MIPAMAR-321766 format. One record per residue: y, z, x of N, C-alpha, C in turn. Coordinates in steps of 0.05 Angstrom, whole numbers, plus 5000, padded with zeros to 4 digits. Last residue first. Layout:
residues N
R  n_north  n_up  n_east  ca_north  ca_up  ca_east  c_north  c_up  c_east
R        Y     Z       X         Y      Z        X        Y     Z       X
...
This chain:
residues 411
R  n_north  n_up  n_east  ca_north  ca_up  ca_east  c_north  c_up  c_east
R     5066  4342    4723      5064   4367     4708     5042  4384    4720
R     5066  4294    4747      5080   4315     4761     5078  4342    4747
R     5040  4259    4711      5026   4268     4736     5040  4291    4750
R     5034  4259    4647      5055   4267     4665     5042  4277    4692
R     4984  4242    4628      5008   4228     4620     5031  4234    4639
R     4948  4277    4650      4944   4249     4654     4969  4233    4648
R     4969  4326    4632      4969   4321     4661     4964  4292    4667
R     4960  4319    4577      4988   4321     4587     4989  4316    4617
R     4904  4320    4577      4919   4296     4568     4948  4296    4578
R     4895  4372    4595      4886   4349     4612     4901  4323    4604
R     4915  4401    4552      4928   4403     4578     4920  4380    4597
R     4876  4388    4514      4904   4380     4510     4920  4381    4537
R     4831  4410    4537      4832   4381     4534     4860  4372    4530
R     4845  4464    4535      4840   4452     4561     4842  4421    4559
R     4848  4472    4480      4872   4476     4496     4869  4463    4523
R     4795  4463    4465      4816   4445     4455     4841  4447    4472
R     4772  4506    4492      4765   4479     4500     4785  4459    4490
R     4795  4549    4464      4801   4546     4492     4794  4518    4502
R     4774  4543    4412      4802   4538     4417     4809  4535    4446
R     4718  4554    4429      4726   4528     4418     4756  4523    4420
R     4718  4608    4447      4710   4586     4465     4720  4559    4455
R     4727  4655    4420      4750   4638     4427     4744  4615    4445
R     4677  4677    4415      4691   4669     4391     4715  4651    4397
R     4664  4688    4469      4649   4668     4454     4663  4659    4429
R     4700  4729    4480      4703   4703     4494     4687  4681    4480
R     4678  4769    4448      4705   4758     4442     4710  4732    4456
R     4629  4777    4474      4630   4768     4446     4657  4756    4439
R     4645  4794    4525      4631   4769     4522     4631  4759    4494
R     4669  4843    4510      4685   4822     4523     4671  4795    4520
R     4626  4871    4490      4648   4865     4472     4665  4843    4484
R     4594  4876    4537      4584   4860     4514     4607  4852    4495
R     4624  4910    4570      4620   4882     4578     4610  4865    4555
R     4671  4950    4532      4645   4945     4545     4643  4916    4552
R     4736  4974    4546      4717   4958     4531     4692  4953    4547
R     4769  4998    4580      4751   5015     4566     4731  5000    4550
R     4802  4960    4600      4782   4971     4618     4761  4988    4603
R     4813  4902    4563      4816   4931     4564     4794  4942    4582
R     4841  4843    4583      4816   4857     4579     4821  4887    4583
R     4887  4803    4549      4882   4823     4570     4857  4839    4563
R     4879  4733    4537      4879   4761     4527     4872  4780    4550
R     4923  4686    4569      4896   4695     4562     4897  4725    4554
R     4982  4663    4534      4970   4676     4557     4942  4686    4549
R     4998  4600    4508      4989   4628     4503     4975  4639    4528
R     5053  4563    4521      5025   4566     4527     5018  4596    4524
R     5108  4565    4515      5092   4557     4491     5063  4561    4495
R     5128  4576    4564      5131   4597     4544     5114  4591    4519
R     5120  4531    4593      5102   4553     4599     5104  4575    4578
R     5125  4474    4549      5135   4493     4568     5116  4516    4572
R     5090  4412    4543      5096   4439     4533     5106  4457    4556
R     5124  4350    4556      5102   4369     4561     5110  4396    4551
R     5148  4305    4505      5153   4323     4527     5130  4342    4531
R     5119  4242    4490      5126   4269     4482     5130  4286    4507
R     5143  4176    4491      5127   4197     4503     5137  4224    4495
R     5140  4119    4455      5156   4144     4457     5137  4166    4468
R     5136  4054    4477      5121   4077     4468     5138  4102    4474
R     5160  3991    4456      5163   4015     4473     5149  4038    4460
R     5119  3935    4450      5134   3955     4435     5136  3981    4451
R     5086  3905    4479      5114   3900     4483     5131  3920    4468
R     5034  3916    4465      5043   3927     4491     5073  3923    4495
R     5024  3888    4419      5032   3916     4416     5042  3928    4443
R     5045  3826    4403      5032   3841     4424     5042  3870    4424
R     5078  3806    4365      5049   3808     4358     5034  3825    4379
R     5141  3815    4340      5124   3819     4363     5095  3823    4354
R     5170  3815    4294      5160   3789     4303     5142  3792    4327
R     5189  3866    4286      5167   3857     4268     5155  3831    4277
R     5232  3869    4321      5207   3883     4328     5183  3874    4311
R     5267  3811    4338      5260   3830     4317     5233  3842    4324
R     5305  3803    4395      5278   3797     4383     5272  3819    4363
R     5358  3777    4428      5351   3795     4406     5324  3785    4394
R     5361  3772    4499      5357   3760     4473     5349  3781    4453
R     5392  3779    4551      5382   3799     4533     5381  3788    4504
R     5415  3739    4581      5386   3740     4581     5375  3761    4562
R     5469  3749    4554      5458   3725     4566     5428  3724    4564
R     5530  3786    4547      5503   3779     4538     5495  3752    4551
R     5582  3795    4562      5561   3809     4577     5533  3800    4569
R     5641  3764    4573      5617   3763     4556     5594  3773    4572
R     5713  3766    4570      5687   3771     4584     5665  3771    4563
R     5756  3762    4536      5749   3739     4553     5722  3742    4567
R     5758  3781    4469      5751   3790     4496     5743  3765    4512
R     5764  3768    4417      5788   3776     4431     5783  3782    4460
R     5713  3760    4399      5730   3737     4399     5758  3743    4411
R     5672  3797    4396      5682   3790     4423     5702  3767    4422
R     5657  3799    4343      5669   3823     4355     5682  3817    4382
R     5634  3748    4337      5659   3754     4324     5673  3779    4337
R     5587  3755    4367      5606   3735     4375     5634  3740    4362
R     5563  3795    4337      5571   3801     4364     5591  3781    4374
R     5554  3766    4290      5572   3790     4289     5581  3798    4317
R     5518  3730    4309      5544   3720     4300     5564  3743    4298
R     5474  3764    4318      5487   3749     4340     5515  3740    4333
R     5463  3782    4266      5470   3801     4287     5484  3788    4311
R     5451  3733    4242      5474   3748     4233     5482  3769    4254
R     5405  3718    4269      5429   3701     4272     5454  3716    4263
R     5369  3758    4252      5376   3755     4281     5402  3740    4284
R     5365  3750    4197      5376   3776     4207     5385  3773    4236
R     5343  3699    4196      5369   3704     4184     5381  3729    4194
R     5294  3710    4220      5313   3692     4233     5341  3695    4222
R     5272  3743    4180      5276   3753     4207     5296  3736    4222
R     5269  3707    4136      5286   3731     4135     5292  3743    4162
R     5232  3670    4156      5260   3661     4150     5279  3685    4148
R     5187  3703    4158      5198   3692     4183     5227  3683    4179
R     5178  3711    4103      5184   3734     4120     5197  3725    4147
R     5166  3658    4088      5189   3671     4077     5198  3695    4094
R     5120  3649    4117      5143   3632     4123     5169  3645    4112
R     5086  3686    4093      5092   3689     4121     5117  3673    4128
R     5084  3665    4041      5095   3692     4045     5103  3696    4074
R     5060  3616    4051      5086   3616     4039     5099  3644    4043
R     5030  3614    4116      5029   3617     4088     5057  3619    4077
R     5036  3566    4169      5042   3592     4157     5038  3592    4127
R     5029  3514    4185      5005   3529     4179     5011  3558    4170
R     5069  3475    4186      5055   3482     4211     5030  3498    4206
R     5087  3475    4134      5073   3451     4144     5058  3457    4170
R     5114  3523    4133      5090   3520     4116     5074  3496    4126
R     5156  3511    4167      5138   3532     4174     5112  3530    4158
R     5182  3470    4136      5171   3465     4163     5151  3485    4172
R     5198  3496    4090      5178   3475     4088     5165  3469    4116
R     5237  3530    4112      5213   3542     4100     5191  3521    4098
R     5274  3490    4128      5262   3509     4147     5236  3521    4137
R     5299  3461    4089      5277   3449     4103     5262  3467    4122
R     5341  3494    4073      5318   3490     4055     5294  3478    4069
R     5367  3540    4123      5364   3514     4111     5339  3511    4094
R     5393  3604    4110      5371   3588     4122     5369  3561    4108
R     5450  3642    4127      5436   3626     4108     5416  3608    4122
R     5480  3668    4166      5454   3680     4158     5439  3664    4137
R     5524  3643    4187      5529   3666     4169     5503  3679    4158
R     5503  3600    4214      5515   3621     4230     5521  3646    4213
R     5438  3579    4190      5467   3580     4189     5478  3604    4205
R     5388  3544    4218      5394   3572     4211     5425  3575    4213
R     5345  3491    4212      5374   3498     4211     5376  3527    4201
R     5301  3450    4243      5304   3477     4232     5333  3485    4234
R     5265  3390    4237      5290   3403     4243     5292  3430    4229
R     5211  3356    4264      5220   3375     4244     5245  3388    4254
R     5174  3298    4276      5198   3313     4282     5206  3330    4259
R     5117  3273    4306      5128   3284     4282     5152  3302    4290
R     5078  3218    4334      5099   3239     4336     5109  3247    4308
R     5017  3205    4358      5032   3203     4333     5053  3225    4332
R     4994  3168    4414      5003   3193     4402     5018  3186    4376
R     4980  3115    4423      4960   3136     4429     4968  3161    4414
R     5019  3077    4424      4996   3072     4407     4973  3092    4412
R     5067  3079    4450      5043   3082     4466     5018  3076    4451
R     5105  3077    4410      5099   3052     4424     5075  3055    4442
R     5112  3130    4395      5096   3113     4377     5088  3087    4391
R     5146  3145    4436      5120   3158     4434     5101  3141    4416
R     5191  3113    4425      5177   3110     4451     5149  3123    4450
R     5206  3133    4375      5198   3105     4378     5182  3101    4404
R     5221  3185    4389      5198   3181     4371     5188  3152    4372
R     5265  3174    4421      5241   3187     4433     5217  3183    4415
R     5300  3152    4383      5290   3135     4405     5266  3147    4418
R     5309  3197    4351      5296   3174     4340     5285  3155    4361
R     5337  3242    4367      5309   3239     4377     5295  3215    4364
R     5387  3236    4343      5385   3240     4372     5357  3235    4382
R     5377  3231    4289      5386   3208     4303     5384  3211    4333
R     5363  3285    4279      5344   3263     4274     5352  3237    4288
R     5410  3312    4292      5385   3316     4308     5365  3294    4303
R     5444  3292    4253      5451   3288     4281     5426  3292    4298
R     5420  3309    4205      5422   3280     4211     5428  3275    4240
R     5428  3365    4212      5401   3353     4210     5401  3323    4216
R     5484  3368    4213      5468   3376     4237     5440  3365    4236
R     5496  3352    4161      5505   3336     4184     5489  3342    4209
R     5474  3394    4133      5463   3367     4129     5471  3349    4152
R     5506  3437    4152      5477   3437     4156     5465  3409    4154
R     5561  3449    4150      5552   3426     4164     5522  3425    4169
R     5572  3497    4125      5584   3473     4114     5573  3448    4127
R     5547  3535    4156      5534   3527     4131     5547  3502    4119
R     5547  3517    4225      5560   3530     4202     5547  3519    4177
R     5483  3517    4260      5510   3507     4253     5523  3525    4232
R     5438  3521    4300      5451   3544     4286     5480  3535    4279
R     5376  3486    4304      5406   3485     4305     5416  3509    4289
R     5317  3463    4336      5332   3485     4323     5362  3481    4326
R     5265  3419    4329      5292   3422     4340     5307  3443    4323
R     5201  3403    4347      5217   3421     4330     5244  3426    4343
R     5150  3356    4347      5176   3364     4358     5191  3380    4338
R     5084  3346    4358      5102   3358     4339     5127  3367    4355
R     5037  3297    4366      5059   3311     4380     5079  3320    4359
R     4968  3285    4364      4992   3291     4349     5012  3306    4367
R     4914  3278    4377      4934   3259     4386     4960  3261    4370
R     4874  3314    4369      4885   3300     4345     4905  3279    4352
R     4862  3327    4423      4841   3322     4404     4851  3306    4380
R     4909  3338    4448      4895   3314     4456     4873  3307    4436
R     4968  3360    4419      4939   3364     4420     4926  3337    4428
R     5030  3397    4422      5014   3373     4424     4984  3380    4427
R     5095  3416    4409      5067   3422     4404     5051  3397    4406
R     5156  3439    4431      5138   3416     4432     5110  3427    4429
R     5222  3458    4417      5194   3465     4416     5177  3439    4415
R     5271  3432    4431      5268   3461     4433     5239  3470    4434
R     5266  3373    4473      5267   3387     4447     5262  3416    4450
R     5295  3342    4521      5280   3367     4519     5283  3379    4491
R     5297  3279    4554      5303   3296     4532     5284  3319    4530
R     5278  3246    4593      5295   3267     4602     5303  3286    4579
R     5210  3223    4595      5236   3224     4583     5252  3248    4594
R     5148  3194    4590      5169   3203     4609     5196  3201    4597
R     5097  3219    4547      5117   3198     4554     5137  3211    4573
R     5050  3251    4557      5055   3237     4532     5074  3213    4537
R     5049  3274    4606      5025   3260     4598     5029  3244    4572
R     5096  3302    4612      5095   3275     4622     5070  3260    4615
R     5126  3340    4562      5100   3335     4575     5099  3306    4586
R     5193  3356    4581      5175   3344     4562     5149  3336    4575
R     5206  3420    4612      5207   3391     4611     5187  3380    4591
R     5242  3474    4601      5215   3464     4596     5217  3434    4593
R     5279  3527    4633      5277   3499     4624     5248  3491    4621
R     5304  3583    4620      5277   3575     4628     5272  3547    4617
R     5354  3592    4601      5347   3605     4627     5319  3597    4637
R     5351  3562    4554      5372   3556     4574     5366  3568    4601
R     5284  3540    4538      5307   3559     4537     5327  3551    4558
R     5235  3507    4504      5256   3503     4523     5279  3523    4518
R     5165  3513    4501      5191   3521     4489     5212  3519    4510
R     5103  3488    4484      5123   3489     4505     5150  3493    4492
R     5033  3494    4473      5061   3500     4464     5079  3501    4488
R     4975  3460    4451      4991   3471     4473     5020  3473    4463
R     4912  3461    4418      4941   3458     4417     4954  3472    4441
R     4859  3453    4406      4867   3452     4434     4898  3448    4436
R     4837  3445    4357      4837   3472     4368     4844  3473    4398
R     4854  3408    4298      4848   3410     4326     4849  3439    4334
R     4871  3408    4246      4854   3386     4254     4846  3387    4283
R     4906  3449    4235      4877   3452     4227     4859  3431    4239
R     4959  3440    4243      4944   3451     4265     4914  3454    4259
R     4982  3424    4196      4979   3404     4218     4961  3414    4240
R     4952  3446    4136      4966   3451     4160     4962  3429    4181
R     4962  3426    4068      4945   3427     4092     4961  3430    4118
R     4990  3468    4021      4995   3445     4038     4977  3447    4062
R     4975  3518    4000      4967   3493     3986     4971  3469    4003
R     4957  3578    4019      4969   3555     4031     4958  3530    4017
R     4932  3615    3985      4958   3621     3995     4972  3596    4006
R     4899  3592    3925      4900   3594     3954     4929  3599    3963
R     4890  3633    3869      4904   3610     3880     4905  3613    3910
R     4826  3660    3854      4854   3663     3862     4865  3637    3872
R     4782  3674    3802      4789   3656     3824     4819  3657    3829
R     4771  3705    3758      4774   3719     3783     4781  3700    3806
R     4734  3657    3725      4749   3682     3723     4749  3695    3750
R     4744  3588    3735      4728   3611     3738     4744  3636    3738
R     4768  3545    3685      4773   3558     3711     4757  3584    3713
R     4725  3497    3656      4742   3521     3654     4745  3534    3681
R     4720  3428    3637      4714   3451     3654     4733  3474    3649
R     4740  3388    3607      4715   3399     3599     4706  3423    3616
R     4774  3358    3661      4770   3359     3632     4742  3369    3625
R     4784  3401    3718      4778   3376     3705     4774  3380    3675
R     4834  3432    3751      4813   3438     3732     4808  3412    3716
R     4857  3442    3817      4854   3424     3794     4830  3432    3777
R     4854  3478    3860      4877   3480     3842     4872  3464    3816
R     4807  3468    3888      4813   3495     3881     4835  3497    3859
R     4807  3413    3897      4787   3424     3879     4793  3453    3871
R     4850  3411    3933      4852   3398     3907     4832  3409    3887
R     4829  3437    3977      4853   3448     3964     4856  3436    3936
R     4787  3403    3989      4782   3431     3981     4806  3443    3967
R     4815  3357    4004      4798   3356     3981     4791  3384    3971
R     4842  3374    4050      4858   3366     4026     4840  3366    4001
R     4798  3383    4083      4816   3405     4076     4832  3398    4051
R     4778  3331    4088      4762   3352     4076     4779  3376    4067
R     4820  3307    4115      4812   3297     4088     4796  3318    4074
R     4821  3334    4164      4844   3336     4146     4837  3327    4118
R     4768  3372    4188      4777   3346     4181     4799  3348    4160
R     4780  3425    4235      4772   3416     4209     4783  3388    4205
R     4757  3464    4291      4774   3442     4280     4763  3432    4254
R     4749  3534    4288      4736   3507     4291     4754  3486    4277
R     4796  3578    4320      4780   3569     4298     4767  3541    4305
R     4829  3589    4362      4804   3604     4361     4785  3594    4338
R     4873  3558    4351      4856   3550     4374     4830  3566    4374
R     4897  3587    4309      4883   3561     4303     4865  3552    4326
R     4917  3630    4339      4898   3635     4317     4883  3609    4310
R     4952  3607    4375      4928   3621     4385     4908  3626    4363
R     4990  3588    4337      4974   3569     4354     4949  3582    4365
R     5010  3637    4318      4997   3618     4300     4980  3598    4315
R     5033  3659    4364      5011   3673     4351     4995  3655    4332
R     5072  3619    4372      5051   3624     4393     5027  3639    4381
R     5104  3627    4327      5089   3602     4330     5067  3605    4351
R     5125  3678    4337      5109   3673     4314     5092  3648    4316
R     5152  3670    4386      5133   3691     4384     5114  3686    4360
R     5187  3627    4374      5166   3623     4394     5144  3645    4391
R     5223  3650    4338      5205   3629     4329     5182  3625    4348
R     5248  3686    4373      5233   3696     4350     5214  3675    4339
R     5272  3649    4407      5252   3667     4418     5235  3679    4396
R     5310  3623    4374      5287   3608     4385     5265  3626    4395
R     5347  3664    4367      5331   3654     4344     5307  3639    4353
R     5364  3667    4421      5353   3690     4407     5336  3682    4383
R     5384  3616    4430      5359   3624     4444     5347  3649    4432
R     5430  3618    4397      5409   3598     4393     5383  3606    4406
R     5459  3659    4421      5451   3662     4393     5428  3642    4388
R     5467  3636    4472      5453   3662     4470     5443  3666    4441
R     5498  3592    4458      5471   3588     4469     5455  3613    4468
R     5545  3615    4442      5528   3602     4422     5500  3597    4432
R     5561  3631    4493      5557   3651     4472     5540  3639    4449
R     5573  3601    4538      5545   3602     4528     5541  3625    4508
R     5622  3587    4554      5612   3613     4563     5584  3619    4553
R     5629  3541    4526      5626   3539     4555     5616  3565    4567
R     5636  3563    4474      5614   3545     4480     5609  3543    4510
R     5681  3594    4479      5656   3608     4473     5632  3589    4479
R     5717  3552    4488      5714   3573     4509     5687  3587    4504
R     5714  3523    4441      5706   3510     4466     5701  3531    4488
R     5691  3542    4379      5709   3549     4401     5698  3538    4427
R     5658  3534    4335      5675   3512     4344     5694  3519    4366
R     5628  3575    4311      5614   3550     4319     5632  3530    4334
R     5657  3623    4302      5628   3623     4302     5615  3598    4314
R     5712  3610    4304      5701   3631     4321     5671  3629    4323
R     5718  3569    4266      5724   3564     4294     5712  3585    4312
R     5704  3596    4219      5688   3572     4228     5693  3566    4257
R     5747  3631    4217      5720   3641     4222     5701  3619    4231
R     5802  3602    4255      5788   3609     4231     5761  3621    4238
R     5857  3592    4286      5832   3606     4293     5819  3617    4267
R     5894  3540    4300      5884   3554     4276     5857  3566    4283
R     5905  3523    4353      5927   3529     4335     5917  3546    4311
R     5870  3552    4409      5872   3533     4387     5893  3542    4367
R     5861  3582    4456      5889   3576     4447     5891  3554    4426
R     5812  3601    4469      5818   3573     4476     5846  3564    4468
R     5819  3658    4457      5802   3648     4479     5810  3620    4488
R     5851  3671    4414      5855   3685     4439     5840  3673    4462
R     5878  3619    4374      5853   3631     4384     5858  3645    4411
R     5934  3632    4332      5921   3618     4353     5896  3634    4363
R     5969  3648    4292      5940   3646     4285     5925  3631    4307
R     6025  3693    4287      6011   3670     4299     5982  3671    4292
R     6042  3739    4264      6059   3715     4260     6046  3690    4271
R     6005  3787    4224      6014   3775     4249     6030  3750    4243
R     6001  3804    4172      5998   3824     4193     6008  3813    4220
R     6001  3770    4128      6027   3780     4137     6025  3801    4159
R     5957  3742    4111      5963   3768     4098     5988  3781    4108
R     5959  3699    4146      5962   3694     4117     5969  3720    4102
R     5948  3725    4194      5974   3712     4190     5979  3707    4161
R     5896  3741    4183      5916   3761     4189     5944  3750    4186
R     5871  3691    4178      5874   3708     4155     5894  3730    4159
R     5874  3673    4231      5887   3657     4210     5891  3674    4185
R     5845  3713    4261      5874   3709     4265     5888  3693    4243
R     5803  3750    4214      5807   3730     4235     5837  3725    4239
R     5771  3789    4181      5797   3793     4194     5799  3775    4219
R     5741  3750    4129      5739   3767     4153     5766  3768    4167
R     5734  3719    4085      5754   3741     4084     5752  3760    4107
R     5699  3677    4069      5720   3673     4089     5743  3694    4087
R     5656  3688    4040      5680   3680     4025     5704  3678    4043
R     5619  3701    4078      5612   3680     4059     5636  3671    4042
R     5642  3743    4105      5640   3717     4119     5634  3695    4099
R     5636  3787    4071      5663   3776     4076     5662  3748    4089
R     5580  3793    4074      5593   3788     4049     5621  3776    4052
R     5572  3801    4130      5559   3779     4116     5573  3773    4090
R     5602  3848    4140      5609   3823     4153     5597  3799    4139
R     5574  3885    4109      5602   3879     4103     5611  3853    4116
R     5526  3885    4136      5527   3876     4108     5555  3869    4100
R     5544  3908    4184      5533   3881     4184     5533  3869    4156
R     5561  3959    4168      5580   3941     4180     5570  3912    4180
R     5512  3982    4151      5533   3975     4131     5554  3956    4142
R     5451  3954    4177      5475   3970     4182     5497  3962    4161
R     5392  3953    4136      5413   3939     4152     5437  3956    4154
R     5359  3980    4102      5351   3979     4130     5372  3966    4148
R     5384  3975    4052      5378   4001     4062     5373  4001    4092
R     5387  3920    4043      5412   3936     4043     5407  3963    4055
R     5333  3906    4043      5351   3895     4064     5376  3912    4066
R     5316  3933    3998      5304   3939     4024     5321  3929    4047
R     5346  3908    3958      5350   3936     3964     5339  3944    3991
R     5368  3842    3981      5351   3860     3966     5357  3889    3974
R     5396  3799    4002      5411   3823     3995     5394  3841    3977
R     5387  3749    4046      5372   3769     4032     5388  3794    4027
R     5429  3692    4037      5421   3715     4053     5407  3736    4035
R     5403  3632    4005      5422   3654     4009     5411  3676    4026
R     5385  3570    4034      5376   3594     4019     5396  3617    4024
R     5418  3506    4030      5410   3531     4044     5401  3552    4024
R     5438  3462    4002      5426   3457     4028     5415  3482    4041
R     5459  3479    3954      5447   3452     3955     5432  3447    3981
R     5485  3527    3962      5458   3527     3950     5445  3500    3950
R     5538  3513    3983      5516   3519     4001     5488  3519    3987
R     5581  3506    3949      5566   3482     3957     5542  3488    3974
R     5603  3556    3944      5591   3544     3920     5576  3518    3926
R     5630  3572    3989      5602   3580     3986     5588  3567    3962
R     5683  3559    3984      5666   3541     3999     5636  3547    3996
R     5721  3591    3960      5701   3578     3943     5683  3559    3957
R     5761  3608    3994      5741   3627     3986     5718  3615    3970
R     5788  3556    4000      5780   3572     4022     5757  3591    4015
R     5799  3530    3951      5792   3514     3974     5781  3530    3998
R     5775  3542    3888      5787   3555     3911     5780  3540    3936
R     5745  3517    3848      5773   3508     3852     5787  3521    3876
R     5698  3546    3847      5697   3518     3858     5725  3508    3864
R     5715  3592    3821      5708   3593     3850     5708  3565    3862
R     5722  3573    3769      5745   3583     3783     5740  3584    3813
R     5669  3560    3757      5689   3539     3756     5714  3548    3771
R     5647  3612    3759      5639   3591     3778     5659  3568    3780
R     5673  3635    3715      5677   3646     3742     5669  3626    3763
R     5652  3603    3674      5681   3604     3679     5687  3614    3707
R     5597  3615    3678      5606   3587     3682     5637  3586    3687
R     5598  3669    3665      5590   3661     3692     5599  3632    3698
R     5613  3665    3611      5631   3678     3630     5624  3671    3658
R     5568  3639    3589      5594   3626     3588     5614  3638    3607
R     5529  3678    3598      5527   3651     3611     5554  3637    3611
R     5548  3719    3566      5546   3723     3595     5544  3697    3609
R     5545  3695    3515      5571   3703     3526     5570  3707    3556
R     5489  3688    3511      5507   3665     3511     5534  3671    3522
R     5472  3741    3512      5464   3723     3534     5481  3698    3534
R     5495  3759    3464      5503   3771     3490     5496  3753    3513
R     5468  3727    3427      5497   3725     3429     5507  3736    3456
R     5416  3746    3435      5422   3718     3439     5452  3714    3443
R     5421  3800    3421      5412   3793     3448     5419  3764    3454
R     5435  3795    3366      5453   3808     3385     5446  3801    3414
R     5389  3772    3345      5414   3757     3344     5434  3768    3364
R     5353  3813    3352      5349   3788     3366     5374  3771    3366
R     5376  3852    3318      5373   3858     3346     5369  3832    3362
R     5372  3828    3268      5398   3832     3279     5397  3838    3309
R     5322  3776    3264      5331   3803     3261     5358  3807    3275
R     5293  3728    3257      5322   3729     3254     5332  3757    3248
R     5239  3713    3261      5246   3735     3243     5276  3737    3238
R     5241  3669    3296      5230   3666     3269     5239  3688    3250
R     5276  3639    3343      5275   3665     3330     5265  3661    3301
R     5256  3604    3400      5260   3603     3371     5257  3631    3359
R     5269  3579    3456      5269   3607     3446     5276  3607    3416
R     5227  3524    3468      5253   3535     3463     5249  3563    3452
R     5189  3479    3478      5192   3504     3494     5220  3514    3492
R     5192  3432    3450      5179   3455     3437     5182  3481    3452
R     5187  3387    3504      5195   3392     3476     5179  3416    3465
R     5196  3416    3571      5186   3397     3551     5194  3405    3523
R     5219  3445    3612      5192   3451     3604     5180  3432    3584
R     5270  3443    3632      5253   3419     3636     5224  3425    3628
R     5319  3472    3586      5303   3471     3610     5287  3445    3612
R     5344  3472    3537      5361   3474     3560     5345  3472    3587
R     5346  3457    3469      5330   3454     3493     5348  3453    3518
R     5368  3505    3423      5374   3481     3438     5357  3481    3463
R     5367  3532    3358      5355   3532     3385     5359  3505    3398
R     5422  3556    3321      5403   3535     3326     5393  3536    3355
R     5439  3606    3278      5439   3598     3306     5416  3579    3311
């Protein structure tokens, strides 16, 4: 068996078997057969026009998190929806007609001829006018706002740093010059890319929701356009525009180009002032839970660490899947009850006061121990001695009762 170079590691980085034992040969043959079988299955999936559409998504999106922790903590019905949605096997009207359960495949809401999963999640005019997609968009945007607001508050408490100095420190940490050795115990910095927010500590945040409109800051430029998120600083003269889109995974690249072209004129107007420097970032969260590749880079560029950006992407993926599942469940219902009740993941809340507190029920009278009965035959000294022994438990009981009375005024 000859070793063949298959990676980009360079010449010589091949798995060479010097001993040529039977165990090593068996492992190599098994790995080669598994790889060949996977290539055949992938080639078959690419040839499927309906169920094989997922083969093109790795070029523009990160897959949904199917780790053990995600499988355990997520509802089984939601996991089932995610898996079936990625291969277009959800019980939609077009699939029910294909399987022979019904004779028509029209949309119950807008009466479209072909009601596919793509149509239900992103392309139904009735759902669009009823703001079902807006509710999903604002739910994802609310989770981003919570995390970005905490990040902005963190940087505003710090001292502003020069961007050139930050870049030099990052370079000196990672680069080892000729003749030098890396210090033992030195760790790689969590954030290698300099943050945009490090150069100032007067950042302001404005987020535009459907129920709470946010106009573009007039101090920068007068415009009627409203990006989803606007970050600006007078100290650094930087304006950061973030535009969120929840498209179908098939159209992520088109959605990114559409948003960039939409705000190109606004960026030119801001640059024409010769005072502000505009930056536009697009964030794409697919309707089936896949996250665009540029989303993680955007969060890291803002100042999140790589682990924080990854965790935030998982939260957004979970939120958009829950919203899409609700949209799918209501594709036969003309009424829509959701609107202002946005879905916010509890892990994204930084303010502990927003987390509901579970109050304990007060103790019943049967659970409270009655005071010991004093025997008339006992002497006064014996009673005092017994009361002294039980003084500490009695104090604890009184303090516990006081806490319950403070918590439950009617008790």
